[in-house]
C-alpha positions in Angstrom: 0.0 0.0 0.0 1.3 3.4 -0.9 1.5 6.5 1.3 -1.1 8.8 -0.3 0.9 11.9 0.6 4.1 10.6 -0.9 5.9 10.5 2.4 8.8 8.4 3.4 8.0 4.8 3.5 10.1 2.6 5.7 10.5 -1.1 5.4 11.2 -3.2 8.4 11.8 -6.9 8.8 11.3 -7.9 12.4 10.9 -11.3 13.9 7.3 -12.3 13.5 5.2 -14.9 15.2 4.1 -16.0 11.7 7.1 -17.1 9.7 5.0 -17.6 6.6 4.9 -13.8 5.8 7.3 -10.9 5.5 6.1 -7.8 7.3 6.4 -4.5 5.5 5.9 -1.5 7.8 4.6 1.6 6.1 5.1 4.4 8.6 3.4 7.8 8.6 2.3 7.8 12.1 1.4 11.5 12.5 -1.1 11.3 9.6 -2.3 7.8 9.3 -1.0 5.8 12.2 1.0 2.7 11.8 0.2 0.7 8.7 1.5 -2.8 8.3 1.6 -4.8 5.1 2.4 -8.4 4.6 3.9 -10.3 1.7 3.8 -14.1 1.6 7.2 -15.5 2.4 8.8 -16.5 -0.9 6.6 -14.1 -3.0 9.4 -12.6 -5.2 6.9 -11.1 -7.6 5.0 -9.3 -4.7 8.3 -7.9 -3.3 9.4 -6.8 -6.8 6.1 -5.1 -7.5 6.3 -3.3 -4.1 9.9 -2.2 -4.8 8.6 -0.6 -8.0 6.1 1.5 -6.0 8.8 2.6 -3.6 11.1 3.6 -6.5 8.2 5.5 -8.1 7.7 7.7 -5.1 11.4 8.2 -4.4 11.8 5.9 -1.4 15.0 4.3 -2.7 16.4 2.9 0.5 13.1 1.1 1.2 13.2 -0.3 -2.4 16.7 -1.5 -1.7 15.5 -3.4 1.3 12.9 -5.1 -0.9 15.6 -6.2 -3.3 17.6 -7.5 -0.3 14.6 -9.6 0.7 14.4 -11.1 -2.8 18.1 -11.9 -2.8 17.7 -13.7 0.6 15.0 -15.8 -1.1 16.9 -16.4 -4.3 20.4 -15.1 -4.7 20.7 -16.6 -8.2 18.2 -14.2 -9.7 20.4 -12.1 -12.0 17.5 -9.7 -12.9 17.3 -8.6 -9.2 21.1 -8.0 -9.1 20.9 -5.9 -12.2 17.9 -3.9 -10.9 19.6 -3.3 -7.6 22.7 -2.2 -9.4 20.7 0.3 -11.5 19.0 1.7 -8.3 22.3 2.1 -6.6 23.6 3.9 -9.7 20.7 6.2 -9.6 21.4 6.9 -5.9 25.0 7.7 -6.8 26.5 4.7 -5.0 28.6 3.5 -7.9 31.0 1.2 -6.0 28.1 -0.9 -4.7 26.4 -0.7 -8.1 29.5 -2.2 -9.8 29.4 -5.1 -7.4 25.8 -5.8 -8.2 26.4 -5.7 -12.0 29.4 -8.0 -11.6 27.3 -10.5 -9.7 24.6 -10.3 -12.3 27.1 -10.9 -15.1 28.5 -13.9 -13.1 25.0 -15.4 -13.2 24.2 -14.3 -16.8 27.3 -13.4 -18.7 25.6 -13.1 -22.1 22.9 -10.6 -21.2 23.4 -7.4 -23.2 21.2 -5.4 -21.0 23.4 -6.0 -18.0 26.5 -5.1 -20.0 24.9 -1.9 -21.2 23.8 -0.9 -17.7 27.3 -1.6 -16.3 28.8 0.5 -19.0 26.4 3.4 -18.2 27.4 3.3 -14.5 31.1 3.1 -15.4 30.8 6.1 -17.8 29.0 8.2 -15.2 31.8 7.3 -12.7 34.4 8.4 -15.4 35.9 4.9 -15.9 35.7 5.6 -19.7 38.0 2.8 -21.0 36.2 0.1 -19.1 32.8 1.6 -20.0 33.8 1.4 -23.7 34.6 -2.3 -23.3 31.2 -2.9 -21.7 29.4 -1.2 -24.6 31.5 -3.1 -27.1 30.5 -6.3 -25.4 26.8 -5.2 -25.5 27.0 -4.7 -29.2 28.8 -8.0 -29.7 25.9 -9.7 -27.9 23.1 -7.6 -29.6 24.2 -5.4 -32.5 20.6 -3.9 -32.8 20.7 -1.6 -29.7 20.9 2.0 -31.1 21.2 3.5 -27.6 24.4 1.6 -26.9 26.0 2.9 -30.1 25.0 6.4 -29.1 26.5 6.0 -25.6 29.7 4.5 -27.1 30.0 7.3 -29.6 29.7 9.9 -26.8 32.6 8.2 -25.0 34.7 8.4 -28.1 33.8 12.0 -28.5 34.9 12.6 -24.8 38.3 11.2 -25.8 38.5 13.6 -28.8 38.2 10.6 -31.2 35.9 12.6 -33.5 36.1 10.4 -36.6 35.4 7.3 -34.5 32.5 9.0 -32.8 31.0 10.0 -36.2 31.3 6.5 -37.4 29.5 5.0 -34.4 26.8 7.7 -34.4 26.1 6.7 -38.0 25.9 3.1 -37.0 23.2 4.1 -34.4 21.2 5.7 -37.2 21.6 2.7 -39.4 20.3 0.5 -36.6 17.4 2.9 -35.7 16.7 5.6 -38.2 14.5 7.3 -35.7 17.2 7.8 -33.1 16.9 11.6 -32.8 19.8 11.8 -30.3 22.2 10.3 -32.7 21.2 12.9 -35.4 21.6 15.7 -32.9 25.1 14.5 -31.8 26.2 14.1 -35.4 25.1 17.7 -36.0 27.1 18.9 -33.1 30.2 17.0 -34.2 30.0 18.2 -37.8 29.5 21.8 -36.5 32.6 21.4 -34.3 34.8 20.4 -37.3 33.5 23.2 -39.4 31.2 21.2 -41.7 28.2 23.4 -41.0 26.0 22.4 -44.0 26.4 18.8 -43.0 25.6 19.7 -39.4 22.3 21.4 -40.5 21.3 18.2 -42.4 21.5 16.1 -39.3 20.0 18.7 -37.0 17.0 19.0 -39.4 16.6 15.3 -39.1 16.7 15.5 -35.3 14.0 18.1 -34.9 11.9 16.4 -37.6 12.0 13.2 -35.6 11.5 15.0 -32.2 9.9 18.5 -32.6 10.2 19.0 -28.8 14.0 18.5 -28.9 14.9 21.9 -27.5 18.7 21.3 -27.5 18.6 20.4 -31.2 16.6 23.6 -32.0 19.2 25.6 -30.1 22.2 24.0 -31.9 20.4 24.4 -35.3 19.8 28.1 -34.7 23.5 28.6 -33.7 24.7 26.9 -36.9 22.2 28.9 -39.1 23.5 32.1 -37.6 27.1 31.1 -38.4 25.9 30.5 -41.9 24.3 33.9 -41.9 20.9 32.4 -42.6 19.3 34.8 -40.1 15.7 34.3 -41.1 16.0 30.6 -40.7 17.7 31.1 -37.3 14.8 33.3 -36.3 12.4 30.5 -37.2 14.3 28.2 -34.9 14.1 30.7 -32.0 10.4 30.8 -32.5 10.2 27.0 -32.2 12.3 27.1 -29.0 10.0 29.8 -27.5 6.9 27.6 -28.3 8.5 24.9 -26.2 9.9 27.2 -23.5 8.4 30.8 -23.6 11.0 32.1 -21.1 14.1 30.6 -22.8 16.9 33.1 -22.2 18.9 31.4 -24.9 16.2 32.0 -27.6 15.2 35.5 -26.4 18.8 36.7 -26.1 19.9 35.3 -29.5 16.8 36.5 -31.2 17.6 40.0 -29.9 21.1 39.6 -31.2 19.9 38.5 -34.6 17.4 41.4 -34.8 20.4 43.7 -33.9 22.5 42.2 -36.7 19.7 42.7 -39.2 19.1 46.3 -38.1 15.6 45.5 -36.8 16.0 47.7 -33.7 12.3 48.0 -32.7 12.0 44.3 -32.5 15.3 44.0 -30.7 14.2 46.6 -28.2 11.0 44.8 -27.4 12.8 41.5 -26.9 15.5 43.0 -24.6 12.9 44.8 -22.5 11.1 41.4 -22.1 14.4 39.8 -21.1 15.3 42.6 -18.6 11.9 42.1 -16.9 13.3 38.8 -15.4 17.0 38.7 -16.2 18.3 42.2 -15.4 21.6 40.9 -14.0 23.0 39.7 -17.3 25.3 42.4 -18.6 25.1 41.5 -22.3 21.3 42.1 -22.3 21.9 45.7 -21.3 24.4 46.0 -24.1 21.9 44.7 -26.6 19.3 47.1 -25.1 21.7 50.0 -25.6 22.4 49.0 -29.2 18.7 48.9 -30.0 18.1 52.3 -28.5 21.1 53.7 -30.3 19.8 52.2 -33.5 16.6 54.2 -33.0 18.7 57.4 -32.3 17.7 57.3 -28.6 21.3 58.0 -27.6 20.8 59.4 -24.0 18.8 56.3 -23.1 21.4 54.1 -24.8 24.1 55.6 -22.6 22.0 54.9 -19.5 21.7 51.2 -20.5 25.5 51.0 -21.1 26.1 52.5 -17.7 24.0 49.8 -16.1 26.0 47.2 -18.1 29.2 48.7 -16.8 28.0 48.4 -13.2 27.5 44.7 -13.7 30.7 44.2 -15.8 33.1 47.1 -15.0 35.9 45.9 -17.2 34.0 45.3 -20.4 36.0 47.0 -23.1 33.3 46.5 -25.7 30.9 48.7 -23.6 33.6 51.4 -23.2 34.1 51.4 -27.0 30.3 51.5 -27.7 29.9 54.3 -25.2 32.5 56.3 -27.0 30.8 55.7 -30.3 27.4 56.8 -28.9 28.9 59.9 -27.4 30.5 60.8 -30.7 27.1 60.4 -32.4 25.5 62.6 -29.7 28.1 65.3 -30.3 27.6 65.2 -34.0 23.9 65.4 -33.6 24.2 68.4 -31.3 26.6 70.1 -33.7 24.1 69.8 -36.6 21.2 71.3 -34.7 
């Protein structure tokens, strides 16, 4: 039985008069009083189901105790060792997680899922070389797991093995043409090595497969700006803002793009929206000043630049732009 308020659920195994049951104590005494649940002794399925409930509500230590009960009943169940390892990994207890995965692999050495999970834990713990070996073993046992290729390629990328990473990402797409993450990562890699048109091709695929993939839209807009395809970049920002109306990334870069295109009214509207909730970011004040200067509102532009300087006193770009605006002010006053 679950705690309806989502409170901490403790599991206790105390000596019972009835040795035919395992007693599970569900404690929220202030609200409900003591609640006791029983699972028939030897009921692995019942304990496993209950552990799932505890995981779902975030009571991980209680779920671990459920797994320990199952292991007491049947220590040869490799599925439980794998599940316990994954829960320990999620809790950040990697050393104990490794022990569980190793036990699971002793019992079932040809299970690709266990090798994959072990590799994931190792990679999170920064044991990259050993994680790579685990992913290679996974692929050897089951070459149709696109997610394993993606994880393996990411590890090659972390080692600056760009060509190898690209090769493995492409293998992930070959295995599963709908693996949006692989397309995204390929787009990032091609952008990094300067092949921006190739990057756009893969990023287009990523957002087509997953229109809610905000990071892919962000990278796509960056590459489009680099290619000076500003209108296309603006369309990407619109998509990001549909997903996340307060995206500082999209609002800021849309302002910057308006500024580059000389669309100062639109830039001013965007910067004022940003400043309503992000007034401590110096570069927004700089964009705000540029928009005002572009509209010949020089005195107000100087005020914005002064605010930027208070936040970033050593910004040489602001000092330069302040001088330029002052020069324009003097010129305007001389022509009156």
